[in-house]
NUDRENBA-206649 format. One record per residue (C-alpha): x, y, z; residue in one letter. Coordinates in nm, 4 decimals, always signed. Example, Ala and Ser with C-alpha at 12.3 -4.5 7.8 and 13.67 -1.06 7.14 Angstrom:
<recs>
east, north, up, code
+1.2300, -0.4500, +0.7800, a
+1.3670, -0.1060, +0.7140, s
</recs>
This chain:
<recs>
east, north, up, code
-12.7426, +7.8687, -0.7946, q
-12.7332, +7.7768, -1.1658, y
-12.9353, +8.0762, -1.2887, g
-13.2012, +7.8509, -1.4465, l
-13.5686, +7.9337, -1.4762, a
-13.8318, +7.6639, -1.4514, r
-13.9456, +7.6975, -1.8138, e
-13.5844, +7.6723, -1.9326, d
-13.5429, +7.3193, -1.8028, v
-13.8859, +7.1543, -1.8095, t
-14.1279, +7.2622, -2.0776, s
-13.9642, +7.2653, -2.4199, l
-13.6892, +7.0226, -2.3321, s
-13.9400, +6.7458, -2.2734, v
-14.1328, +6.7635, -2.5993, v
-13.8768, +6.9123, -2.8363, e
-13.5196, +6.8421, -2.9229, t
-13.2460, +7.1002, -2.9555, e
-13.1153, +7.2099, -3.2909, e
-12.8023, +7.0260, -3.4069, p
-12.4875, +7.2043, -3.3070, k
-12.1350, +7.1947, -3.4497, i
-11.9330, +6.9916, -3.2060, k
-11.5930, +7.1282, -3.1023, p
-11.2831, +6.9170, -3.1569, p
-11.2580, +6.6299, -2.9148, v
-10.9697, +6.6733, -2.6667, p
-10.7034, +6.4070, -2.6598, a
-10.7904, +6.3273, -2.2981, s
-11.1253, +6.1827, -2.4031, t
-10.9648, +5.8914, -2.5874, y
-10.9183, +5.5649, -2.4063, n
-10.5742, +5.4304, -2.3763, s
-10.6670, +5.1007, -2.5434, g
-10.8606, +5.2296, -2.8458, s
-10.8990, +5.5319, -3.0618, g
-11.2786, +5.5679, -3.0322, v
-11.4009, +5.8803, -2.8518, p
-11.6657, +5.8651, -2.5780, v
-11.9742, +6.0415, -2.7203, a
-12.2611, +6.1933, -2.5124, n
-12.0759, +6.1142, -2.1904, a
-12.2311, +6.2877, -1.8863, i
-12.1442, +6.2376, -1.5254, v
-12.4638, +6.1492, -1.3259, r
-12.4992, +6.3457, -1.0070, v
-12.5556, +6.0965, -0.7259, k
-12.8672, +6.1825, -0.5285, t
-13.0480, +5.9973, -0.2555, e
-13.3888, +5.8395, -0.3323, g
-13.5366, +5.7982, -0.6785, i
-13.5033, +6.0147, -0.9851, e
-13.7697, +6.2620, -1.0986, p
-14.0148, +6.1234, -1.3490, k
-13.9092, +6.2266, -1.7006, v
-14.0851, +6.1200, -2.0197, i
-13.8075, +6.1319, -2.2819, m
-13.6361, +5.8963, -2.5181, a
-13.3563, +5.6987, -2.3610, a
-13.1336, +5.7792, -2.6606, k
-13.1855, +6.1357, -2.7862, p
-13.1490, +6.2443, -3.1456, k
-12.8109, +6.3756, -3.2541, p
-12.7551, +6.7112, -3.0919, g
-13.0557, +6.6726, -2.8600, g
-13.0578, +6.6943, -2.4832, m
-12.9595, +6.3692, -2.3101, p
-13.2162, +6.2239, -2.0743, r
-12.9617, +6.2160, -1.7932, a
-12.9138, +6.5918, -1.8201, l
-13.2873, +6.6536, -1.8027, e
-13.3101, +6.4393, -1.4885, i
-13.0167, +6.6285, -1.3382, h
-13.1752, +6.9672, -1.4095, r
-13.5113, +6.8642, -1.2633, r
-13.3438, +6.7306, -0.9529, t
-13.1728, +7.0663, -0.8968, k
-13.4952, +7.2560, -0.9733, l
-13.7061, +7.0509, -0.7320, y
-13.4462, +7.0924, -0.4569, a
-13.4460, +7.4711, -0.5029, a
-13.8232, +7.5015, -0.4555, q
-13.9680, +7.6000, -0.1151, d
-14.2883, +7.4063, -0.0502, i
-14.3915, +7.6458, +0.2270, t
-14.3727, +7.9452, -0.0060, q
-14.5525, +7.7582, -0.2838, l
-14.8442, +7.6817, -0.0506, l
-14.8588, +8.0403, +0.0770, k
-14.8872, +8.1627, -0.2824, e
-15.1956, +7.9422, -0.3098, r
-15.3514, +8.0732, +0.0109, g
-15.2459, +7.7865, +0.2416, i
-15.0447, +7.8831, +0.5485, d
-14.9787, +7.6123, +0.8055, y
-14.8093, +7.8563, +1.0438, s
-15.1387, +8.0110, +1.1559, v
-15.4337, +7.8518, +1.3327, k
-15.6981, +7.6980, +1.1085, f
-16.0269, +7.8835, +1.0729, k
-16.3080, +7.7511, +0.8554, s
-16.4192, +8.0083, +0.6002, e
-16.7655, +7.8512, +0.5801, v
-16.8415, +7.7318, +0.9330, f
-16.6686, +8.0391, +1.0768, g
-16.9492, +8.2584, +0.9422, k
-17.2033, +8.0780, +1.1582, v
-16.9975, +8.0832, +1.4786, g
-16.8037, +7.7562, +1.4448, a
-16.4590, +7.8540, +1.3110, p
-16.2813, +7.5516, +1.4611, s
-16.5177, +7.2973, +1.3035, t
-16.3577, +7.1238, +1.0106, k
-16.3865, +6.8185, +0.7935, l
-16.0862, +6.5831, +0.7618, p
-15.8672, +6.7078, +0.4789, l
-15.7536, +6.3546, +0.3915, e
-16.1052, +6.2650, +0.2704, a
-16.0700, +6.5175, -0.0156, f
-15.7327, +6.4067, -0.1494, d
-15.7238, +6.3781, -0.5292, d
-15.5091, +6.0801, -0.6229, a
-15.4945, +6.1890, -0.9887, s
-15.2007, +6.4151, -0.8935, y
-14.9937, +6.1102, -0.7948, e
-14.6983, +6.0382, -1.0266, v
-14.6033, +5.6976, -0.8806, h
-14.8469, +5.4369, -0.7510, e
-14.5880, +5.2743, -0.5255, d
-14.3095, +5.5033, -0.4110, w
-14.1428, +5.2464, -0.1890, l
-14.0894, +5.0178, -0.4863, a
-13.7913, +5.2393, -0.5736, f
-13.6187, +5.2165, -0.2367, g
-13.6603, +5.1390, +0.1305, a
-13.5758, +5.4927, +0.2506, a
-13.6839, +5.7934, +0.0441, l
-13.5959, +6.1544, +0.1354, p
-13.8869, +6.3922, +0.1671, c
-14.0269, +6.6952, +0.3415, k
-14.2928, +6.6069, +0.6004, a
-14.5498, +6.8107, +0.7888, l
-14.6962, +6.7199, +1.1289, v
-15.0034, +6.9194, +1.2308, l
-15.1673, +6.9681, +1.5686, d
-15.5409, +6.9965, +1.6344, d
-15.5412, +7.3549, +1.5024, d
-15.3654, +7.2480, +1.1773, e
-15.0467, +7.4329, +1.2681, v
-14.7088, +7.2891, +1.1755, g
-14.3897, +7.3332, +0.9737, a
-14.2270, +7.1373, +0.6929, w
-13.9118, +6.9533, +0.7928, a
-13.6718, +6.7149, +0.6131, p
-13.7416, +6.3482, +0.6855, a
-13.7245, +5.9985, +0.5396, t
-14.0115, +5.7715, +0.4344, v
-13.9478, +5.4140, +0.5488, t
-14.2790, +5.2297, +0.5068, g
-14.6435, +5.2371, +0.4028, y
-14.9566, +5.0964, +0.5728, d
-15.1955, +4.9796, +0.3022, v
-15.4921, +4.9377, +0.5386, d
-15.4693, +5.2866, +0.6897, k
-15.3221, +5.4612, +0.3837, g
-15.0448, +5.6239, +0.5900, l
-14.6708, +5.6506, +0.5262, y
-14.4178, +5.5819, +0.7996, t
-14.1809, +5.8793, +0.8332, v
-13.8604, +5.8910, +1.0362, a
-13.6021, +6.1589, +1.1078, g
-13.8408, +6.4386, +1.2073, l
-13.7445, +6.6849, +1.4812, p
-13.8335, +6.5821, +1.8341, v
-14.0905, +6.8609, +1.8756, a
-14.2748, +6.7596, +1.5582, a
-14.2767, +6.3923, +1.6517, s
-14.4139, +6.4648, +1.9983, s
-14.6999, +6.6740, +1.8594, s
-14.8082, +6.4097, +1.6106, s
-15.0125, +6.2178, +1.8653, s
-15.2752, +6.4946, +1.8691, s
-15.3075, +6.5204, +1.4924, s
-15.6098, +6.3652, +1.3201, s
-15.4048, +6.2573, +1.0172, s
-15.1017, +6.1110, +1.1921, s
-15.0063, +5.8651, +1.4624, s
-14.6835, +5.8054, +1.6453, s
-14.5259, +5.5473, +1.8715, s
-14.3586, +5.6202, +2.2015, s
-14.0908, +5.3572, +2.1402, d
-13.9523, +5.5023, +1.8167, t
-13.9300, +5.8389, +1.6456, d
-14.1374, +5.7178, +1.3508, e
-14.4595, +5.8988, +1.2606, v
-14.7456, +5.7830, +1.0352, a
-14.8544, +6.0628, +0.7998, l
-15.1001, +6.0989, +0.5147, h
-14.9813, +6.1589, +0.1597, r
-15.0975, +6.5221, +0.1722, l
-14.8363, +6.5872, +0.4404, h
-14.5420, +6.4287, +0.2568, i
-14.3591, +6.5854, -0.0399, c
-14.0970, +6.3494, -0.1819, f
-13.7623, +6.4894, -0.2943, a
-13.8137, +6.3383, -0.6416, a
-14.1599, +6.4934, -0.6713, e
-14.2493, +6.8176, -0.8412, d
-14.3232, +7.0621, -0.5554, p
-14.5521, +7.2695, -0.7779, v
-14.7639, +6.9642, -0.8603, n
-14.7750, +6.8714, -0.4904, f
-14.8820, +7.2246, -0.3946, a
-15.1626, +7.2063, -0.6505, e
-15.2686, +6.8756, -0.4958, r
-15.2897, +7.0279, -0.1483, v
-15.4746, +7.3304, -0.2844, k
-15.7273, +7.1041, -0.4601, a
-15.7927, +6.9209, -0.1322, a
-15.8546, +7.2471, +0.0563, h
-16.0810, +7.3734, -0.2214, t
-16.2821, +7.0511, -0.2213, a
-16.3184, +7.0690, +0.1574, r
-16.4488, +7.4253, +0.1441, r
-16.6984, +7.3248, -0.1251, a
-16.8153, +7.0284, +0.0855, a
-16.8577, +7.2494, +0.3925, e
-17.0638, +7.4975, +0.1910, a
-17.2774, +7.2164, +0.0504, q
-17.3342, +7.0706, +0.3997, l
-17.4399, +7.4059, +0.5406, l
-17.6693, +7.4712, +0.2446, f
-17.8226, +7.1233, +0.2732, g
-17.8829, +7.1754, +0.6459, l
-18.0624, +7.5036, +0.5792, c
-18.2788, +7.3457, +0.3099, v
-18.3626, +7.0442, +0.5281, d
-18.4751, +7.2754, +0.8095, c
-18.7200, +7.4555, +0.5790, m
-19.0793, +7.3257, +0.6057, p
-19.2191, +7.1295, +0.3129, t
-19.5852, +7.1860, +0.4005, e
-19.7461, +7.4070, +0.1411, g
-19.4832, +7.3405, -0.1239, c
-19.6032, +7.2544, -0.4698, a
-19.6111, +6.8858, -0.5550, t
-19.5563, +6.7175, -0.8920, p
-19.8730, +6.6699, -1.0898, d
-20.0325, +6.3294, -1.1231, d
-19.9081, +6.2807, -1.4779, d
-19.5473, +6.3379, -1.3726, a
-19.5778, +6.0923, -1.0820, l
-19.7308, +5.8338, -1.3127, r
-19.4389, +5.8771, -1.5524, r
-19.1947, +5.8298, -1.2645, v
-19.3714, +5.5112, -1.1583, a
-19.3743, +5.3873, -1.5175, a
-19.0030, +5.4540, -1.5628, l
-18.9262, +5.2752, -1.2361, a
-19.0941, +4.9588, -1.3671, t
-18.9969, +4.9840, -1.7334, c
-18.8337, +4.6417, -1.7641, t
-19.0183, +4.3264, -1.8632, r
-18.9387, +4.1491, -1.5358, t
-19.0588, +4.4360, -1.3173, l
-19.3794, +4.4715, -1.5177, r
-19.4482, +4.1007, -1.4687, a
-19.3888, +4.1280, -1.0922, l
-19.6030, +4.4446, -1.0661, n
-19.4307, +4.5817, -0.7522, p
-19.5669, +4.8692, -0.5455, s
-19.4303, +5.2113, -0.6439, t
-19.5793, +5.4123, -0.3560, d
-19.2447, +5.4477, -0.1807, k
-19.0716, +5.5642, -0.4993, i
-19.3410, +5.8222, -0.5676, v
-19.3234, +5.9455, -0.2080, q
-18.9455, +5.9899, -0.2270, d
-18.9793, +6.1698, -0.5579, c
-19.2320, +6.4138, -0.4106, a
-19.0050, +6.4784, -0.1114, q
-18.7023, +6.5477, -0.3346, d
-18.9194, +6.7770, -0.5434, y
-19.0162, +6.9782, -0.2325, a
-18.6523, +7.0009, -0.1208, r
-18.5511, +7.1250, -0.4660, t
-18.8155, +7.3972, -0.4530, l
-18.6931, +7.5007, -0.1082, n
-18.3384, +7.5209, -0.2422, g
-18.4506, +7.7429, -0.5326, i
-18.6462, +7.9660, -0.2939, a
-18.3462, +7.9925, -0.0616, f
-18.1181, +8.1021, -0.3461, r
-18.3748, +8.3568, -0.4660, a
-18.4176, +8.5087, -0.1190, v
-18.0405, +8.5183, -0.0706, h
-18.0018, +8.7374, -0.3807, k
-18.2582, +8.9957, -0.2649, t
-18.2296, +8.9819, +0.1153, d
-17.9373, +9.1921, +0.2408, t
-17.9738, +9.0978, +0.6070, s
-17.6633, +8.9851, +0.7925, e
-17.7950, +8.6323, +0.8515, l
-17.8752, +8.5628, +0.4866, m
-17.5387, +8.6963, +0.3741, q
-17.3630, +8.4581, +0.6135, l
-17.5499, +8.1555, +0.4743, l
-17.4116, +8.1840, +0.1243, e
-17.5239, +7.8905, -0.0937, p
-17.2659, +7.7038, -0.3012, p
-17.2439, +7.7874, -0.6724, p
-17.4539, +7.5845, -0.9097, l
-17.2815, +7.3347, -1.1331, s
-17.2653, +7.4062, -1.5024, e
-17.5570, +7.2750, -1.7010, e
-17.4740, +6.9761, -1.9124, r
-17.5613, +6.9719, -2.2775, s
-17.8579, +6.7625, -2.3829, v
-17.7339, +6.4263, -2.5177, p
-17.8377, +6.3131, -2.8606, e
-17.9656, +5.9848, -2.7201, r
-18.1288, +5.8819, -2.3985, g
-17.8869, +5.5959, -2.3448, t
-17.5227, +5.5805, -2.2435, h
-17.2938, +5.4071, -2.4865, l
-17.0143, +5.1934, -2.3458, i
-16.7232, +5.0318, -2.5193, e
-16.7490, +4.6573, -2.4947, r
-16.4256, +4.4673, -2.5115, s
-16.3802, +4.1358, -2.6827, s
-16.4023, +3.9580, -2.3456, s
-16.7389, +4.1111, -2.2531, y
-16.9248, +3.7871, -2.3153, k
-16.6804, +3.5962, -2.0992, d
-16.7086, +3.8544, -1.8208, a
-17.0870, +3.8485, -1.8385, f
-17.0932, +3.4693, -1.8325, a
-16.8698, +3.4649, -1.5242, a
-17.0882, +3.7219, -1.3504, f
-17.4033, +3.5289, -1.4364, r
-17.2494, +3.2097, -1.3030, f
-17.1680, +3.3719, -0.9686, q
-17.4854, +3.5779, -0.9264, s
-17.7964, +3.4306, -0.7674, c
-18.0250, +3.6836, -0.9396, l
-18.0696, +3.4793, -1.2560, t
-18.4326, +3.3648, -1.2370, r
-18.7568, +3.5677, -1.2303, p
-18.8751, +3.3652, -0.9296, e
-18.5875, +3.5101, -0.7249, v
-18.6998, +3.8679, -0.7915, f
-19.0555, +3.7780, -0.6986, a
-18.9397, +3.6294, -0.3678, i
-18.7260, +3.9337, -0.2849, i
-19.0164, +4.1673, -0.3594, t
-19.2578, +3.9711, -0.1400, d
-19.0089, +3.9411, +0.1473, v
-18.9313, +4.3119, +0.1401, r
-19.3029, +4.3934, +0.1443, a
-19.3472, +4.1663, +0.4473, e
-19.0467, +4.3276, +0.6161, n
-19.2085, +4.6676, +0.5737, e
-19.5147, +4.5340, +0.7546, k
-19.2973, +4.4027, +1.0370, m
-19.1441, +4.7478, +1.0849, l
-19.4919, +4.8868, +1.1588, l
-19.5402, +4.6616, +1.4625, l
-19.5662, +4.8237, +1.8069, k
-19.4083, +4.5995, +2.0718, p
-19.4769, +4.8546, +2.3485, f
-19.8018, +5.0190, +2.4500, n
-19.7580, +5.3914, +2.5020, h
-20.0570, +5.4414, +2.7303, v
-20.2199, +5.7830, +2.7159, a
-20.3905, +5.7749, +3.0576, k
-20.2939, +5.6841, +3.4110, s
-20.3023, +5.3130, +3.4960, t
-20.2145, +5.0885, +3.7868, r
-19.8614, +4.9601, +3.7765, v
-19.9859, +4.6006, +3.7539, d
-20.2174, +4.6897, +3.4668, d
-19.9329, +4.8724, +3.2958, f
-19.7152, +4.5617, +3.3157, g
-19.9970, +4.3475, +3.1736, k
-20.0550, +4.5883, +2.8828, l
-19.6864, +4.5887, +2.7950, q
-19.6656, +4.2112, +2.8318, r
-19.9597, +4.1567, +2.5958, d
-19.8158, +4.3918, +2.3331, a
-19.4695, +4.2347, +2.3591, t
-19.6025, +3.8787, +2.3384, d
-19.8154, +3.9622, +2.0351, a
-19.5177, +4.1054, +1.8474, v
-19.2950, +3.8155, +1.9554, a
-19.5461, +3.5647, +1.8142, v
-19.5460, +3.7457, +1.4805, k
-19.1666, +3.7548, +1.4682, l
-19.1108, +3.3947, +1.5801, k
-19.3928, +3.2161, +1.3993, k
-19.5950, +3.4141, +1.1455, e
-19.3030, +3.5965, +0.9825, w
-19.0790, +3.2908, +0.9158, p
-19.3879, +3.0922, +0.8117, r
-19.4773, +3.3531, +0.5496, y
-19.1230, +3.3645, +0.4092, v
-19.1095, +2.9831, +0.3987, t
-19.4419, +2.9639, +0.2165, t
-19.3260, +3.2304, -0.0302, c
-19.0090, +3.0329, -0.1067, l
-19.1898, +2.7041, -0.1602, r
-19.4613, +2.8616, -0.3698, q
-19.2292, +3.0344, -0.6155, h
-18.9701, +2.7544, -0.6330, l
-19.2096, +2.4597, -0.6351, r
-19.1494, +2.3915, -1.0068, h
-18.7693, +2.3792, -0.9661, v
-18.6804, +2.0125, -0.9261, t
-18.3096, +2.0067, -1.0124, k
-18.0476, +2.2745, -1.0467, g
-17.9239, +2.5663, -0.8411, w
-18.2582, +2.6238, -0.6605, y
-18.3591, +2.2723, -0.5647, n
-18.5404, +2.2872, -0.2292, l
-18.5332, +1.9082, -0.2030, e
-18.1528, +1.8886, -0.2114, e
-18.0151, +1.6295, +0.0309, s
-17.6400, +1.6567, -0.0369, s
-17.4676, +1.9031, +0.1909, d
-17.1691, +1.9475, -0.0452, d
-17.3881, +2.0344, -0.3434, i
-17.5983, +2.2700, -0.1336, y
-17.2940, +2.4636, -0.0104, k
-17.1888, +2.5354, -0.3710, k
-17.5374, +2.6154, -0.5013, s
-17.6890, +2.9558, -0.5599, k
-17.9756, +2.8631, -0.3276, l
-17.7434, +2.8881, -0.0264, k
-17.6314, +3.2352, -0.1329, q
-17.9906, +3.3416, -0.1873, f
-18.1116, +3.2092, +0.1496, l
-17.8204, +3.3818, +0.3204, r
-17.9256, +3.7060, +0.1500, c
-18.2841, +3.6608, +0.2753, l
-18.1560, +3.5900, +0.6254, n
-17.9529, +3.9122, +0.6263, l
-18.2577, +4.1067, +0.5072, m
-18.4676, +3.9637, +0.7908, m
-18.1980, +4.0262, +1.0512, e
-18.1620, +4.3874, +0.9395, a
-18.5396, +4.4326, +0.9545, c
-18.5655, +4.2823, +1.3038, m
-18.2735, +4.4861, +1.4365, r
-18.4254, +4.8056, +1.2985, t
-18.7601, +4.7222, +1.4579, l
-18.6094, +4.6481, +1.7994, l
-18.3755, +4.9469, +1.7949, t
-18.6502, +5.1942, +1.7059, n
-18.9001, +5.0381, +1.9483, s
-18.6608, +5.0343, +2.2449, v
-18.5534, +5.3944, +2.1812, n
-18.9174, +5.5083, +2.1518, d
-19.0120, +5.3230, +2.4703, y
-18.7205, +5.4775, +2.6600, a
-18.8121, +5.8247, +2.5315, s
-19.1729, +5.7664, +2.6390, f
-19.0713, +5.6718, +2.9928, l
-18.8261, +5.9608, +3.0255, k
-19.0871, +6.2030, +2.8946, q
-19.3322, +6.0862, +3.1625, c
-19.0762, +6.1621, +3.4355, t
-18.9614, +6.5061, +3.3218, q
-19.1946, +6.7043, +3.5485, t
-19.0752, +6.8664, +3.8708, q
-19.2992, +6.7790, +4.1712, v
-19.2931, +6.9960, +4.4835, t
-19.4514, +6.8525, +4.8019, v
-19.5407, +7.1179, +5.0621, q
-19.7849, +6.9264, +5.2810, d
-20.0373, +6.6470, +5.2522, c
-20.2897, +6.8737, +5.0787, s
-20.0578, +7.0890, +4.8649, t
-19.8575, +6.9303, +4.5808, v
-19.7545, +7.1291, +4.2718, t
-19.6255, +7.0090, +3.9359, n
-19.4367, +7.1806, +3.6580, d
-19.6758, +7.4053, +3.4671, s
-19.5263, +7.3000, +3.1315, n
-19.6063, +6.9335, +3.1934, f
-19.9413, +6.8617, +3.0266, r
-19.9405, +6.4828, +3.0203, r
-20.1439, +6.2744, +3.2701, p
-19.9367, +6.0809, +3.5253, p
-19.8113, +5.7435, +3.4069, l
-19.9189, +5.5445, +3.7159, f
-20.2190, +5.5732, +3.9447, a
-20.1664, +5.4804, +4.3102, v
-20.3805, +5.4911, +4.6261, d
-20.2840, +5.5838, +4.9783, l
-20.3435, +5.2885, +5.2116, a
-20.3052, +5.1951, +5.5767, v
-20.1185, +4.8768, +5.6650, e
-19.9928, +4.7658, +6.0082, d
-20.0797, +5.0987, +6.1688, d
-19.8745, +5.2882, +5.9102, a
-19.9432, +5.4843, +5.5962, f
-19.8255, +5.3255, +5.2687, t
-19.9219, +5.2962, +4.9038, y
-20.1323, +5.0349, +4.7310, s
-19.8281, +4.9384, +4.5171, s
-19.4713, +4.8979, +4.6294, k
-19.2407, +5.1827, +4.5329, l
-18.9880, +4.9453, +4.3781, d
-19.2491, +4.8226, +4.1306, s
-19.2610, +5.1661, +3.9647, f
-18.9006, +5.1080, +3.8575, v
-18.8831, +4.7307, +3.8114, n
-19.2036, +4.6718, +3.6102, v
-19.1168, +4.9096, +3.3201, p
-18.7589, +4.7776, +3.3086, l
-18.8760, +4.4146, +3.2961, e
-19.0576, +4.4892, +2.9715, r
-18.7445, +4.6677, +2.8512, f
-18.5524, +4.3418, +2.8082, d
-18.8366, +4.0934, +2.7616, d
-18.8820, +4.1509, +2.3873, l
-18.5101, +4.1215, +2.3140, m
-18.4892, +3.7951, +2.5091, r
-18.7803, +3.6475, +2.3162, q
-18.6221, +3.7290, +1.9791, t
-18.2969, +3.5460, +2.0552, q
-18.4327, +3.2057, +1.9442, s
-18.5897, +3.2708, +1.6034, i
-18.4921, +2.9875, +1.3690, t
-18.3519, +3.0812, +1.0305, r
-18.5699, +3.0210, +0.7266, v
-18.2886, +2.8143, +0.5760, e
-18.3353, +2.5481, +0.8450, r
-18.7101, +2.5214, +0.7836, v
-18.6929, +2.5194, +0.4030, v
-18.4132, +2.2659, +0.3550, m
-18.5832, +1.9710, +0.5223, r
-18.3760, +1.6994, +0.3557, n
-18.0414, +1.8239, +0.4855, l
-17.8864, +1.7028, +0.8090, f
-17.8619, +1.9807, +1.0660, w
-17.6385, +1.9210, +1.3659, s
-17.7513, +2.2467, +1.5309, f
-18.0406, +2.4913, +1.5224, e
-17.9305, +2.8097, +1.3382, p
-18.0945, +3.1236, +1.4766, v
-18.1075, +3.4790, +1.3505, m
-17.8954, +3.7454, +1.5160, k
-18.0901, +4.0056, +1.7088, s
-18.0368, +4.2910, +1.9520, v
-17.8994, +4.1475, +2.2753, h
-17.9775, +4.3040, +2.6164, p
-17.6059, +4.3104, +2.6982, s
-17.5109, +4.5458, +2.4112, e
-17.3502, +4.8706, +2.5210, d
-17.6112, +5.1086, +2.3878, w
-17.8901, +4.9007, +2.5470, v
-17.7155, +4.9054, +2.8859, s
-17.6660, +5.2822, +2.8699, v
-18.0281, +5.3400, +2.7702, l
-18.1543, +5.1076, +3.0451, r
-17.9493, +5.2934, +3.3068, e
-18.0872, +5.6281, +3.1892, e
-18.4429, +5.4986, +3.2244, v
-18.3677, +5.3524, +3.5674, r
-18.2280, +5.6862, +3.6859, t
-18.5311, +5.8769, +3.5557, a
-18.7815, +5.6375, +3.7157, l
-18.5947, +5.6324, +4.0475, s
-18.5948, +6.0125, +4.0575, a
-18.9713, +6.0198, +3.9973, s
-19.0312, +5.7962, +4.3005, v
-18.8688, +6.0415, +4.5431, e
-19.1746, +6.2766, +4.5571, p
-19.3858, +5.9762, +4.6632, l
-19.1566, +5.9175, +4.9580, k
-19.1673, +6.2869, +5.0480, a
-19.5472, +6.2900, +5.0310, y
-19.5689, +5.9857, +5.2574, l
-19.3542, +6.1626, +5.5180, e
-19.6132, +6.4411, +5.5468, t
-19.8487, +6.1909, +5.7157, y
-19.6101, +6.1018, +5.9961, e
-19.7687, +6.3563, +6.2398, p
-20.0961, +6.1592, +6.2128, y
-19.9523, +5.8205, +6.3086, l
-20.0376, +5.8626, +6.6760, d
-20.3972, +5.9411, +6.5894, f
-20.4080, +5.6372, +6.3581, l
-20.2832, +5.4051, +6.6286, r
</recs>
């Protein structure tokens, strides 16, 4: 409309001033009626809705330079003339066609996608709080469906949800508002026409459309890179590590030495076996990744060309020093003192306790609360075996484990008589403000996490064991011909005898016991771990406790436990049906029996 190019109004006018010009004579109409002073640099501001574009210029220009108001006016007109849809198409982003993943589409999953909002780069933002400039800001908004198809439409931003990170947008067309309920990055209400959209789907009128298009392009590029990295990592993880070269002993010793290079860690002498094991595993994965890239360069098969690995990052230059220098402000000492005052990790005894407790937790995770029998047993014997294993683990969790942690605390803190870690504290107010309370709470959370991990893994393994024992298909033809699935190699879980009782054929064990006995052990361990007293209650003997604090554990009423229990019940009930069918084959012999 004004015949202006983008570079004519943005680039040089921001950083340079115009050459002084000879001003024409001032018309008589520019003089006020009450004085003879002319109005200099007077410009009529164009009234626009919303906020003004961000312009970094002096409020008062040099003589002959461009006024700041004129620059704002020109940018406003330039931004309004830009078409955000065309700008995105120039960068390879077209929201009018159905989304298809360039990476996952090669392996047969074109509709699989990662959420675009997770890859938004906030460094493109020009204002931290847009709504600080007004309650209703004009914009162009985009509402996408599940296939990422939509169109930009004029709208108004009326609010912002800090918790969800979404802007409230009103004034969209009815069709766009109705389709927002199926979008992963938006939400709408049936009572109003307002829609909650992510920042990537809102281009403010006072925002540079080119900068916004670059922001959207950066998000799409980052998503494609993440998809390629995920696919490459999946391929590498599926490659076997057996037979891969391992780091030599000298390298592993150097890793262990670097992991315990501080004075405190050397004094504690912790075990480095886990660190060395993780290092060897990462080393094998790295070799698999190198081998995969090498094979991809030489192998021209269709499969290898589809699994294209992501490009390697540029190698960083070797630093002059092995340390990272940071700029310390004048208030560093104050900040460090405040951190030290709040932290409970200020004594070497604390690190020793944490190391010992973690080592004991690792031992607890190796416990087996269920006996996965390898041969057929009577159902009563099976229940006794599971009961013995469960009771043994429950005794360790309820008595031996808390006793060890309590002894460890008293042994390391026995020399502390007064201060933050006084185990003989009798004042409840002082104890609540001490670091000892924070530290004991940390130990309690560590123990709860360990116990929950143990129970979760054990219950899942026990359920998998029972379901695996019932996977076979049994076909009963007659009393002497019974066939099983040929792929089932495991011995039967239960052994049962055919018996005669009250002139009728039956089994030595009731059929309901094959379902009830395994399920009774399913919940017994979780019930026994609901009353484990916290270490805090045992250690702080001089405090008054009005209740008995217990550690949180897996409860039998949790949703995932109920679902797993029902799956096991269904599998066991289905395995009992062949027993009923086999018993029916003896009905022709009842008359002879009687």
